[in-house]
C-alpha positions in Angstrom: -46.1 -16.7 5.4 -46.2 -13.8 2.9 -49.4 -12.9 1.2 -48.2 -12.9 -2.4 -49.5 -15.6 -4.3 -46.6 -16.7 -6.5 -43.7 -16.6 -4.2 -44.2 -17.7 -0.4 -41.9 -16.8 2.0 -41.4 -18.7 5.3 -39.2 -18.6 8.3 -38.2 -21.4 10.7 -35.4 -21.0 13.1 -32.3 -20.4 11.0 -33.9 -21.2 7.9 -35.5 -18.7 5.5 -37.3 -20.2 2.7 -38.5 -19.3 -0.9 -40.9 -21.7 -2.7 -42.0 -20.7 -6.2 -45.7 -20.8 -6.0 -47.1 -21.2 -9.4 -47.5 -24.6 -9.8 -50.2 -24.8 -12.7 -47.2 -22.9 -14.6 -44.6 -24.8 -13.6 -43.8 -22.2 -11.1 -42.5 -20.4 -14.4 -40.7 -17.0 -13.1 -42.9 -13.7 -13.8 -40.9 -10.2 -13.7 -42.3 -9.8 -10.0 -41.3 -13.1 -9.2 -37.8 -12.3 -9.9 -37.7 -8.5 -8.2 -39.2 -10.4 -5.0 -36.6 -13.0 -4.9 -34.0 -10.0 -5.4 -35.3 -8.0 -2.4 -35.6 -10.8 0.2 -32.1 -12.2 -0.7 -30.9 -8.6 0.0 -32.9 -8.5 3.3 -31.8 -12.0 4.4 -27.7 -11.2 3.6 -28.1 -8.5 6.1 -30.2 -10.5 8.5 -27.9 -12.0 11.3 -31.2 -14.6 12.4 -31.2 -16.2 8.6 -28.3 -18.5 8.6 -29.5 -20.5 5.6 -32.2 -20.0 2.5 -33.7 -22.9 0.9 -35.3 -22.6 -2.5 -38.1 -24.8 -3.4 -41.0 -25.1 -5.8 -44.6 -25.8 -5.0 -46.1 -29.1 -6.2 -44.1 -32.2 -7.1 -43.9 -31.4 -11.1 -41.0 -29.3 -10.4 -39.2 -26.4 -9.1 -39.3 -24.0 -11.8 -40.0 -24.2 -16.0 -38.0 -21.0 -16.5 -39.0 -17.7 -17.7 -42.5 -16.7 -18.2 -42.2 -17.2 -22.3 -45.9 -16.6 -23.0 -45.8 -13.0 -21.6 -42.3 -12.4 -24.0 -44.3 -14.1 -26.8 -47.3 -11.3 -26.4 -44.9 -8.5 -25.7 -43.2 -9.2 -29.1 -46.5 -9.6 -30.9 -47.7 -6.2 -29.9 -48.8 -3.5 -32.5 -46.0 -1.3 -33.7 -47.4 1.4 -31.3 -46.6 -0.6 -28.3 -43.6 -2.4 -29.6 -41.2 -0.1 -28.0 -42.5 -0.2 -25.1 -43.1 -3.9 -24.7 -39.0 -4.2 -26.0 -38.0 -2.2 -23.1 -39.7 -4.3 -20.8 -38.8 -7.3 -21.7 -35.4 -5.6 -21.5 -36.2 -4.7 -18.3 -37.2 -8.3 -17.1 -33.7 -9.9 -18.8 -31.6 -7.3 -16.9 -33.2 -8.0 -13.6 -33.5 -11.8 -14.0 -29.6 -11.8 -14.8 -28.7 -9.7 -11.9 -30.4 -12.1 -9.7 -28.3 -15.0 -11.2 -25.3 -12.9 -10.1 -26.8 -11.8 -6.7 -27.5 -15.9 -6.1 -23.9 -16.7 -7.2 -22.5 -14.0 -5.1 -24.9 -15.0 -1.8 -22.3 -15.7 1.2 -24.8 -17.6 3.2 -26.1 -21.0 2.2 -28.4 -21.1 -0.5 -29.5 -24.6 -1.2 -31.8 -25.2 -4.4 -33.6 -27.6 -4.4 -33.9 -29.1 -8.2 -36.8 -31.5 -7.5 -38.7 -32.3 -10.8 -38.7 -30.1 -14.0 -35.8 -27.6 -13.9 -35.8 -25.5 -17.1 -33.9 -22.2 -18.5 -34.7 -19.5 -15.9 -35.4 -22.5 -13.3 -31.6 -23.3 -13.9 -30.6 -19.5 -13.1 -32.0 -19.4 -9.7 -30.6 -23.1 -8.5 -27.8 -23.6 -10.8 -25.6 -20.8 -9.5 -26.5 -21.6 -5.9 -23.5 -22.5 -3.7 -25.3 -26.2 -2.8 -27.6 -27.6 -5.3 -29.4 -31.0 -4.9 -31.1 -33.0 -7.3 -33.4 -35.8 -6.9 -34.7 -39.3 -8.8 -37.3 -36.8 -10.1 -34.9 -34.3 -11.4 -35.4 -33.6 -15.3 -33.1 -30.7 -16.1 -32.4 -28.9 -19.2 -31.6 -25.5 -21.2 -34.5 -26.0 -23.8 -33.8 -22.6 -25.6 -32.7 -23.6 -29.0 -35.8 -25.3 -29.5 -37.8 -21.9 -29.1 -35.1 -20.3 -31.3 -33.3 -18.9 -28.5 -29.8 -19.3 -26.9 -28.9 -20.8 -23.0 -28.9 -17.6 -21.2 -29.3 -17.0 -17.3 -25.8 -17.9 -16.9 -26.3 -21.3 -18.9 -23.5 -20.4 -21.3 -21.2 -20.2 -18.2 -22.4 -23.2 -16.7 -22.4 -25.4 -19.9 -19.2 -24.3 -21.1 -17.5 -25.5 -18.0 -18.8 -28.9 -18.1 -16.3 -32.0 -18.5 -15.4 -32.3 -22.1 -18.3 -31.6 -24.5 -21.1 -32.8 -22.3 -22.5 -29.1 -22.1 -22.2 -28.4 -25.8 -24.4 -31.6 -26.5 -26.6 -30.3 -24.0 -26.9 -27.1 -25.4 -27.3 -27.7 -29.0 -29.8 -30.7 -28.7 -31.9 -28.8 -26.0 -32.6 -32.2 -24.2 -33.1 -33.0 -20.7 -31.2 -34.9 -18.6 -31.8 -36.9 -15.1 -30.3 -35.6 -11.7 -27.0 -38.1 -11.7 -26.6 -36.5 -15.1 -26.7 -32.8 -13.7 -23.8 -33.6 -11.2 -21.6 -35.2 -13.8 -22.4 -31.8 -15.8 -21.4 -29.8 -12.5 -24.7 -28.3 -12.5 -25.7 -30.1 -9.2 -23.8 -31.3 -6.1 -25.8 -33.6 -3.9 -28.2 -36.7 -4.8 -31.4 -36.8 -2.0 -34.1 -38.9 -2.5 -37.7 -37.0 -3.0 -39.2 -38.9 0.4 -36.4 -37.0 2.3 -36.8 -33.2 1.3 -39.4 -32.8 3.9 -36.6 -33.6 6.8 -34.2 -31.9 5.0 -36.1 -28.7 5.6 -36.9 -29.7 9.2 -33.3 -30.4 9.6 -32.1 -27.2 8.3 -34.3 -25.0 10.6 -32.1 -26.3 13.7 -28.8 -27.5 12.2 -25.9 -26.5 9.9 -26.5 -26.6 6.3 -23.6 -28.7 5.3 -24.1 -31.0 8.3 -27.8 -31.0 7.3 -27.1 -32.1 3.5 -24.7 -34.8 4.6 -27.1 -36.6 6.8 -29.5 -37.1 3.9 -27.3 -37.0 0.8 -26.8 -40.4 -0.7 -24.5 -41.7 -4.0 -26.7 -41.0 -7.1 -27.2 -43.7 -9.6 -24.2 -44.0 -12.5 -24.8 -40.9 -15.0 -26.0 -42.3 -18.4 -24.8 -39.1 -20.4 -21.5 -39.5 -18.5 -21.2 -43.2 -20.0 -21.3 -41.4 -23.5 -18.9 -38.8 -23.4 -16.4 -40.6 -25.6 -18.7 -40.1 -28.7 -19.7 -37.0 -27.7 -16.0 -35.1 -27.0 -15.2 -36.6 -30.4 -18.2 -35.3 -32.4 -18.5 -32.0 -30.6 -14.9 -30.8 -30.8 -15.6 -28.4 -33.6 -16.5 -25.1 -33.3 -18.7 -25.2 -36.4 -22.3 -26.3 -36.0 -22.6 -27.9 -39.4 -18.9 -29.8 -38.9 -20.7 -31.1 -35.4 -23.6 -32.5 -37.1 -21.9 -34.0 -40.0 -19.6 -35.9 -37.3 -22.7 -36.8 -35.5 -24.1 -38.6 -38.7 -20.8 -40.1 -39.2 -20.9 -42.0 -36.1 -21.4 -45.3 -35.6 -23.4 -44.7 -32.2 -27.1 -44.5 -32.7 -27.2 -42.2 -30.4 -25.1 -39.7 -32.0 -27.1 -40.0 -35.0 -30.2 -39.2 -33.2 -28.8 -36.2 -31.9 -27.9 -34.9 -35.1 -31.4 -35.0 -36.2 -32.5 -33.5 -33.0 -30.3 -30.7 -33.8 -31.5 -30.1 -37.3 -34.8 -29.6 -35.9 -33.4 -26.6 -33.9 -33.2 -22.8 -35.0 -29.9 -22.5 -37.3 -29.3 -19.1 -36.0 -29.8 -19.9 -32.6 -27.6 -23.3 -33.0 -25.0 -21.0 -34.4 -25.2 -18.2 -31.7 -25.4 -20.8 -28.8 -22.1 -22.5 -30.0 -20.5 -19.3 -29.9 -21.7 -18.3 -26.8 -20.3 -21.2 -25.0 -16.9 -21.0 -26.8 -16.7 -17.5 -26.2 -17.9 -18.1 -22.4 -15.4 -20.7 -21.7 -12.8 -18.0 -22.1 -14.5 -15.5 -19.7 -12.8 -15.0 -16.4 -16.3 -14.9 -14.3 -20.0 -15.6 -14.5 -20.4 -12.0 -14.6 -19.1 -11.5 -17.8 -21.1 -14.4 -19.3 -24.1 -12.8 -18.1 -23.1 -9.6 -19.7 -22.0 -11.2 -23.1 -25.8 -13.4 -23.0 -27.4 -9.8 -22.2 -26.1 -8.7 -25.4 -27.4 -11.6 -27.3 -30.8 -11.7 -25.5 -31.5 -8.1 -26.6 -30.6 -8.8 -30.3 -32.8 -12.0 -30.1 -35.6 -9.7 -29.0 -35.2 -7.7 -32.1 -35.6 -11.1 -34.3 -38.3 -13.3 -35.1 -36.9 -16.9 -34.3 -37.7 -16.7 -30.7 -41.5 -15.3 -31.3 -41.9 -18.2 -33.8 -40.4 -20.8 -31.8 -42.6 -19.9 -28.9 -45.8 -19.9 -31.1 -44.6 -23.3 -32.4 -44.0 -24.8 -29.0 -45.9 -22.9 -26.5 -48.6 -21.1 -28.0 -50.1 -23.1 -31.1 -48.3 -26.5 -30.1 -47.9 -27.5 -33.7 -44.5 -28.2 -32.8 -43.4 -27.2 -36.7 -41.6 -23.9 -36.1 -40.6 -22.1 -39.7 -37.1 -20.9 -39.2 -35.6 -18.3 -41.2 -32.9 -18.9 -42.0 -34.0 -22.3 -42.6 -30.5 -24.2 -42.9 -27.0 -24.1 -41.0 -25.4 -23.0 -44.6 -27.3 -20.0 -44.7 -26.1 -18.5 -41.3 -23.0 -16.3 -41.9 -20.1 -15.7 -39.6 -20.9 -12.0 -39.8 -24.4 -12.6 -38.6 -23.3 -14.6 -35.3 -20.9 -12.1 -34.4 -23.1 -9.0 -34.7 -25.2 -10.6 -31.7 -22.1 -10.4 -29.7 -21.7 -6.6 -30.6 -21.5 -4.0 -27.5 -24.6 -2.3 -26.4 -22.9 1.1 -25.6 -25.1 2.4 -22.6 -27.2 -0.3 -22.7 -24.5 -2.8 -21.5 -25.7 -5.1 -18.4 -22.5 -3.9 -16.7 -21.9 -6.7 -14.4 -18.5 -7.9 -15.2 -15.1 -6.0 -14.3 -13.8 -4.0 -17.3 -16.9 -2.7 -18.8 -16.7 0.6 -16.8 -20.4 -0.4 -15.4 -22.1 -2.0 -13.0 -22.3 -1.8 -9.1 -18.8 -3.1 -8.1 -16.8 -0.5 -6.3 -14.3 1.3 -8.9 -15.4 -1.6 -11.5 -12.8 0.1 -14.0 -10.0 0.8 -11.6 -9.8 4.4 -12.0 -9.3 5.0 -8.3 -8.2 8.5 -8.6 -10.5 9.5 -11.4 -7.8 10.1 -14.4 -10.8 9.9 -16.6 -12.0 13.3 -15.3 -9.1 14.8 -17.2 -10.8 14.1 -20.6 -13.8 16.0 -22.2 -17.1 14.2 -22.1 -16.6 13.0 -25.6 -13.5 11.8 -25.2 -14.8 9.8 -21.9 -17.8 8.5 -24.2 -15.0 7.2 -26.6 -13.1 5.5 -23.9 -16.1 3.8 -22.5 -17.2 2.8 -26.2 -13.8 1.4 -27.0 -13.4 -0.3 -23.6 -16.8 -1.8 -24.3 -15.6 -3.1 -27.5 -12.2 -4.5 -26.1 -13.8 -6.4 -23.6 -16.3 -7.8 -25.7 -14.7 -8.4 -29.0 -11.1 -8.9 -28.2 -10.8 -10.1 -24.7 -13.0 -13.6 -25.1 -10.8 -14.6 -28.2 -7.5 -13.8 -26.8 -6.6 -17.3 -24.7 -7.4 -19.8 -27.3 -5.5 -17.8 -30.3 -3.0 -17.2 -27.8 -2.6 -20.9 -26.9 -2.8 -21.8 -30.8 -0.2 -19.1 -31.5 -2.4 -18.0 -34.2 -3.8 -14.5 -35.3 -7.5 -13.8 -35.5 -7.3 -12.3 -39.0 -11.3 -12.4 -38.7 -11.0 -9.5 -35.9 -9.3 -7.0 -38.2 -12.8 -5.7 -40.2 -14.3 -5.2 -36.9 -11.2 -3.4 -35.4 -11.1 -1.1 -38.4 -14.9 -0.3 -38.3 -14.0 1.1 -34.7 -12.0 3.5 -36.2 -9.0 2.4 -33.8 -6.4 4.5 -36.3 -7.6 7.2 -34.5 -5.5 6.2 -31.1 -2.9 8.3 -33.2 -2.3 11.3 -34.4 -5.9 12.1 -34.6 -6.9 11.3 -31.4 -8.3 14.3 -29.6 -5.5 14.2 -27.1 -2.2 12.5 -26.0 -4.2 11.6 -22.8 -6.7 9.7 -24.8 -4.7 8.4 -26.9 -2.7 6.8 -24.2 -6.0 5.3 -22.2 -6.7 4.0 -25.3 -3.8 1.9 -26.1 -4.1 0.8 -22.0 -7.5 -0.4 -22.7 -6.7 -2.5 -25.6 -3.7 -3.7 -23.6 -6.1 -4.6 -20.8 -8.0 -6.7 -23.1 -5.0 -8.6 -24.9 -1.2 -7.7 -25.0 -0.7 -9.2 -28.7 -3.4 -7.1 -30.2 -2.2 -4.3 -28.3 1.3 -4.9 -29.7 0.1 -5.8 -33.3 -1.8 -2.6 -33.4 1.1 -0.6 -31.7 3.9 -1.8 -34.0 1.4 -1.3 -37.3 0.1 2.2 -36.5 2.4 3.6 -33.9 5.6 2.4 -35.7 4.8 1.7 -39.5 2.1 3.9 -40.2 3.8 6.7 -37.8 6.5 6.3 -39.7 5.1 7.2 -42.8 3.3 9.8 -41.6 6.2 11.3 -39.6 8.8 10.7 -42.5 7.3 9.8 -45.7 6.5 11.9 -48.6 3.0 13.5 -49.6 3.0 10.5 -52.4 4.1 8.1 -49.9 1.1 9.5 -47.2 -1.5 9.7 -49.9 -0.9 6.1 -51.2 -0.3 3.9 -48.0 -2.1 5.4 -45.3 -5.8 5.0 -46.2 -5.3 1.1 -46.3 -3.0 1.0 -43.4 -5.3 3.1 -41.4 -8.5 0.9 -42.6 -6.1 -2.4 -41.5 -6.9 -3.5 -45.4 -2.9 -3.5 -45.4 -0.5 -4.4 -42.7 2.5 -2.8 -41.7 5.7 -4.0 -39.8 9.0 -2.2 -38.9 12.4 -3.8 -38.9 15.2 -2.5 -37.1 16.9 -5.1 -34.9 18.8 -7.5 -36.1 20.3 -11.3 -35.0 23.3 -9.9 -33.5 22.5 -6.3 -32.8 19.7 -4.7 -30.6 20.6 -2.2 -28.0 23.9 -1.4 -30.3 21.8 -1.2 -33.6 22.9 2.6 -34.2 26.5 2.1 -34.3 26.5 -1.7 -35.8 23.9 -2.3 -38.2 25.1 -4.5 -40.9 21.9 -4.3 -43.3 22.6 -2.4 -46.3 21.0 -0.1 -48.8 23.0 0.6 -52.2 21.6 3.2 -54.9 21.4 1.4 -58.3 20.0 3.9 -60.8 16.2 4.5 -59.8 16.3 1.7 -57.5 17.7 0.9 -54.2 19.3 -2.9 -53.6 19.1 -4.2 -49.9 21.0 -7.0 -48.1 20.9 -8.3 -44.7 19.0 -9.7 -42.0 16.4 -8.6 -39.4 15.1 -10.5 -36.1 12.4 -10.1 -34.1 10.1 -8.3 -36.5 6.5 -7.9 -35.0 3.8 -8.8 -37.8 6.6 -9.7 -40.0 5.3 -13.2 -41.0 1.7 -11.5 -42.2 2.9 -7.8 -43.1 2.2 -6.2 -46.6 4.7 -3.7 -46.1 7.9 -3.8 -44.0 10.1 -0.9 -43.0 13.2 -1.8 -43.0 16.3 0.3 -41.4 19.3 0.0 -43.6 22.7 1.7 -43.7 23.2 3.6 -46.8 26.6 2.2 -48.6 27.1 5.7 -50.1 26.8 8.2 -46.7 26.9 5.4 -44.0 23.8 6.9 -42.5 20.8 4.7 -41.2 17.9 5.3 -43.5 14.3 3.7 -44.0 12.7 2.2 -46.7 9.7 0.5 -47.5 9.8 -3.1 -48.8 6.7 -4.9 -50.3 6.8 -8.3 -48.7 6.3 -10.2 -52.0 9.4 -8.6 -53.9 11.8 -11.2 -54.9 14.9 -11.8 -52.2 12.3 -11.2 -49.4 11.8 -14.0 -47.1 10.0 -14.0 -43.7 10.2 -16.9 -41.3 7.9 -17.1 -38.5 9.3 -17.1 -35.0 7.9 -20.1 -33.1 8.1 -21.3 -29.7 7.5 -18.0 -28.1 6.5 -18.0 -24.6 4.9 -14.5 -24.9 2.7 -12.3 -27.4 2.0 -15.6 -28.9 -0.6 -14.0 -31.4 2.0 -11.9 -32.5 3.6 -13.2 -35.8 7.2 -12.4 -34.8 9.5 -13.3 -37.7 12.9 -13.5 -38.9 13.5 -11.6 -42.3 16.0 -11.8 -44.9 16.9 -9.4 -47.7 18.8 -11.0 -50.6 19.4 -8.2 -53.3 15.9 -7.0 -52.9 15.3 -4.3 -55.2 13.0 -1.5 -54.6 11.7 1.9 -56.3 14.2 4.9 -55.5 10.9 6.4 -54.1 10.3 3.8 -51.2 13.0 5.8 -49.3 11.4 7.6 -47.0 12.7 10.9 -47.3 12.4 12.3 -43.9 14.9 9.4 -42.7 18.6 10.9 -43.4 20.2 9.3 -40.3 19.5 7.5 -37.4 18.4 10.7 -35.3 15.3 10.9 -37.3 13.9 7.5 -35.9 14.3 9.3 -32.3 10.7 10.7 -32.8 9.5 7.1 -33.1 11.3 5.4 -30.7 10.5 8.0 -28.0 6.6 7.6 -28.9 7.0 4.1 -28.9 8.6 3.8 -25.3 5.5 5.6 -24.0 3.0 3.5 -25.8 4.9 0.3 -24.4 4.6 2.2 -21.1 1.0 2.6 -21.5 1.0 -1.4 -22.3 2.6 -1.6 -18.9 -0.3 0.1 -17.2 -3.3 -1.9 -19.4 -1.3 -4.9 -18.3 -1.3 -4.3 -14.6 -5.1 -3.3 -14.9 -5.6 -6.9 -16.7 -3.9 -8.7 -14.0 -6.0 -6.8 -11.4 -9.3 -7.4 -13.0 -8.7 -11.2 -13.0 -7.4 -11.5 -9.8 -10.4 -9.5 -8.2 -12.6 -11.3 -10.4 -11.3 -14.7 -9.1 -11.1 -13.4 -5.3 -14.9 -12.3 -5.7 -15.7 -15.6 -7.1 -13.6 -18.3 -5.5 -14.8 -19.4 -2.3 -12.7 -21.2 0.3 -14.0 -22.1 4.4 -17.4 -21.2 3.1 -16.7 -17.2 2.0 -15.2 -15.7 -1.3 -11.4 -15.4 -0.8 -11.7 -11.7 -1.5 -12.5 -11.6 2.2 -9.6 -12.4 3.4 -6.8 -10.0 4.6 -3.9 -11.2 2.9 -5.7 -11.4 -0.3 -7.0 -7.6 0.0 -3.4 -6.6 0.6 -2.0 -8.2 -2.5 -5.0 -6.6 -4.6 -4.4 -3.4 -2.8 -1.0 -3.7 -4.1 -1.6 -4.7 -7.4 -3.9 -1.4 -7.8 -1.5 0.6 -6.1 1.4 -0.6 -8.5 -1.4 0.2 -11.5 -2.3 3.6 -10.1 1.3 5.0 -9.4 2.2 4.0 -13.2 -0.9 5.7 -14.2 0.0 8.6 -12.7 3.2 9.0 -14.2 1.7 8.4 -17.9 -0.6 11.0 -17.2 2.1 13.2 -16.7 3.7 11.9 -19.6 1.1 12.7 -21.8 1.3 16.2 -20.7 4.5 16.7 -21.5 3.8 15.3 -24.9 0.9 17.8 -25.3 3.3 20.8 -24.7 6.0 19.1 -27.2 8.4 18.8 -24.4 8.6 15.3 -23.9 12.2 13.8 -24.2 13.7 10.8 -24.7 15.1 10.4 -21.2 11.8 11.0 -20.1 10.2 8.2 -22.3 12.8 5.9 -20.7 12.0 6.9 -17.4 8.2 5.7 -18.1 8.9 2.6 -19.7 11.9 1.4 -16.8 9.4 2.4 -14.1 6.0 0.7 -15.4 7.6 -2.3 -16.5 9.3 -2.7 -13.3 6.0 -2.2 -11.3 4.2 -4.6 -13.7 6.3 -7.4 -13.0 5.4 -7.6 -9.6 1.8 -6.7 -10.5 1.2 -9.8 -12.4 3.3 -12.1 -10.1 1.0 -11.3 -7.2 -1.7 -11.5 -9.6 -0.4 -15.0 -10.9 0.2 -15.9 -6.9 -3.3 -14.7 -5.8 -4.6 -17.9 -8.4 -2.5 -20.3 -7.1 -2.4 -23.5 -9.2 -5.0 -22.1 -11.8 -2.3 -19.0 -12.2 -0.3 -21.5 -14.0 -2.7 -22.7 -16.2 -2.7 -21.4 -19.9 -6.8 -21.9 -19.9 -6.6 -19.2 -17.6 -6.0 -15.4 -18.6 -3.6 -14.9 -15.4 -1.1 -17.2 -17.2 -1.2 -15.4 -20.5 -0.9 -11.7 -18.7 1.8 -13.1 -16.4 3.8 -14.3 -19.7 3.1 -11.1 -22.2 4.4 -9.0 -19.0 8.0 -10.5 -19.9 7.7 -9.4 -23.5 6.9 -5.6 -22.5 9.5 -5.4 -20.1 11.8 -6.8 -22.8 11.0 -5.0 -26.0 11.3 -1.0 -26.8 14.6 -0.9 -24.8 15.1 -3.3 -22.2 14.9 -2.0 -18.4 18.7 -1.7 -18.7 19.2 0.3 -21.1 16.3 2.5 -20.3 17.8 2.7 -16.5 21.2 4.1 -18.1 19.6 6.7 -20.4 18.2 7.6 -17.1 21.2 7.8 -15.2 22.8 9.7 -17.8 20.4 12.3 -17.7 20.5 12.5 -14.0 24.9 12.1 -13.7 25.8 13.6 -16.7 27.9 11.1 -17.2 27.0 8.2 -20.0 27.9 4.7 -19.2 27.7 3.6 -23.1 30.9 5.0 -23.0 
């Protein structure tokens, strides 16, 4: 037996046991206990004598009542001189706790957690992520955080967001306790063993395979009371707004629903709003690791606020059960204040999840050839900050909005605040520009496409071909994303042959131009303030660019629906019927179709960077899934064929990235040609198609469900393959370059 009083360690045959040993405090976790657990699990993972790990708690009151919140309260109550040290220590506590939660989730050997008695908060963190979770008739499990002005953490947002229907939302907002049967119904536990059989379980585990031992002693759980109430819970908790949820509960004819509303209204309004947002975001994240990263951001923000301290005071210290929340009502909590809890932490990121460029996973940013070494230190910092922002703010929204085919307008102010416009001409280098475009696509293709059309086509055209007056008038609003632009070149009957067959016309009429024609597949067209319309001047037959304000009479934009790819992008069919614009809306630098070449050449380059980002997105999801998905008792990432698939995926992405590094060098030296841009687009998108197909296949049936990112990534790849010059057109451009013979003639 170990001599540490707070944790007891026992070895018996093939079994190693951790006993949380603070029964007077319901075995609440201290920082030292968390570190000790992590250390012994690391040792036992490598110890061939240990085949099974069993977690229990001393006494018969419970496994664990959570983290030691009294210590957190005392740290928060420290004087100003000690507050910085206290905050740093609290941050270390939560970081180590969340790392332990992830470690338990990844533990390859059987890890059995006996959730007997009270299991709250941090207790769920050390048991709910186990590969074998056992409850008893005495189990009382809950995530009580909203009652103390906090949010479900220790991976609770991940567990509750994946509970059936809205059962997890109900548990999170009410902070109610549930039985062992309810825990199984929620997906928080696996087996029901009567408490009288627990000593026999430990003895059997010492000599028997874990699965056989559990089968021998487990029994059918009693019916779940919570599951029987799912009909009204799913209906009332469907909204993404806490106020609407409370209103639905109050309207319900079910007394339990009205009781839930009353209970919710005693909780911290801020904690409630952030909790709901946390669950909704976690539902769209690819794995527990990303959810823990998100929880860490939220946790550090709560440590700086009064809600948590006030909640602990009222519930634990003074026990007056009358917290004075600020703000006091749900209506006072703004969307902006909630969003601030999820903002990236920069260098403070926990970094467990794939895609943040941090953490212990090998090549977590998937840069196997160290391309970022080619950047300056300042550029590397900027790229890391952008990646963090994209992964934290863009990626969690994408699947939901993609399924709804709607645009997340609330994201625009946050995108603008990141000064993303500097990904264009203002960027330090063309390589950084491309890598930023790659990382945005890695988070979501649609948002990347929206921004590429807006900035790389529309704003770039104003910058390259516009007059000084046009640049001064339009660029500030465009760069701030206060005004949105679209680029209208393609027509219903003309795509690849548009330079020869364009039908849209512009006719000079005094101090005005009169435009007539139709355009097809115009990205951002259904939401733009301005559209750059390319039309044939009836006077000289040349194709020129014209800025058209979308509110002008005769201009109509009809959204294109039922797309299978880039569904967030608001594509439109545009009709121009006698649309009159000022003469000064003509871009003076556009005198023929040749003047579009610089724009189209550069657009092929940013789409090629998109193809790299799309491959990395597929790799991120596939790798995370392979590490988490278990078959035959082990992660599928340990299987040879899965590793071969991941190797091909990252190989394709790395080859594409290498090609794009050279394209950036050619841009930097001013030597990039249309032939080279066509080569990049054709090559990278072909590699991309194979990569996303491998990723989709690796997820099996889950790879075709639109609730998972991989289906979105797979579908969006087809759009990248198709737009800005199809594979066939780009291949013919390259063929002409290497043979000297045009196949277009």
